[in-house]
C-alpha positions as CSV (number, residue, x, y, z in Angstrom):
1,M,51.9,-23.0,-1.5
2,P,51.9,-23.3,2.1
3,L,52.1,-26.6,3.8
4,N,48.7,-27.8,5.7
5,E,48.7,-29.0,9.2
6,K,49.3,-32.6,8.6
7,Q,51.9,-32.3,5.9
8,T,54.0,-29.9,8.3
9,R,53.4,-32.9,10.9
10,F,54.8,-35.2,8.5
11,A,58.2,-33.2,7.8
12,H,58.7,-32.8,11.7
13,A,58.0,-36.4,12.1
14,Y,60.2,-37.8,9.6
15,I,63.2,-35.6,10.9
16,A,62.3,-37.4,14.8
17,C,61.5,-40.9,13.0
18,G,65.2,-40.5,11.6
19,G,64.0,-40.7,8.0
20,N,61.6,-43.4,8.1
21,G,58.9,-42.0,5.9
22,R,56.3,-44.4,6.5
23,A,56.4,-43.9,10.2
24,A,56.6,-40.1,9.7
25,A,53.4,-40.6,7.7
26,I,51.5,-42.8,10.0
27,Q,52.4,-40.4,12.9
28,A,51.1,-37.6,11.1
29,G,47.9,-39.2,10.7
30,Y,48.1,-40.8,6.9
31,S,46.6,-44.0,6.5
32,H,48.7,-47.2,7.0
33,T,47.8,-48.6,3.7
34,S,49.0,-45.5,1.9
35,A,51.9,-44.0,4.4
36,A,54.9,-45.4,2.2
37,K,53.4,-43.7,-1.0
38,R,52.3,-40.4,0.7
39,A,55.5,-40.4,2.1
40,C,57.2,-40.7,-1.1
41,D,55.0,-37.9,-2.6
42,L,55.5,-35.7,0.5
43,L,59.5,-36.2,0.2
44,K,58.9,-34.1,-3.3
45,V,57.3,-31.3,-1.9
46,P,59.8,-28.3,-1.9
47,E,58.4,-27.1,1.4
48,V,58.7,-30.4,3.2
49,Q,62.4,-30.5,1.5
50,D,62.9,-27.0,3.2
51,I,61.6,-28.2,6.5
52,V,64.0,-31.3,6.7
53,Q,67.5,-29.5,4.9
54,T,67.1,-26.7,7.5
55,H,67.1,-29.3,10.3
56,R,70.1,-31.2,8.9
57,D,71.8,-27.8,8.4
58,A,71.1,-26.9,12.3
59,V,72.5,-30.5,13.0
60,L,76.0,-30.1,11.1
61,K,76.4,-26.6,12.9
62,A,75.9,-27.9,16.3
63,D,78.4,-30.4,15.4
């Protein structure tokens, strides 16, 4: 299932925030009060994991 815009923003914000899920969720537009739980849930989504892993692979390849 494709990600919606907010989920995609979270995945990219997670990378930009250095792996801080709560901060990434807030930056993606999720509520401050539920950001940590939402981040935990989103990090279990295979499509989000794919975006994060693709970025990690690119960083490792660049080194």
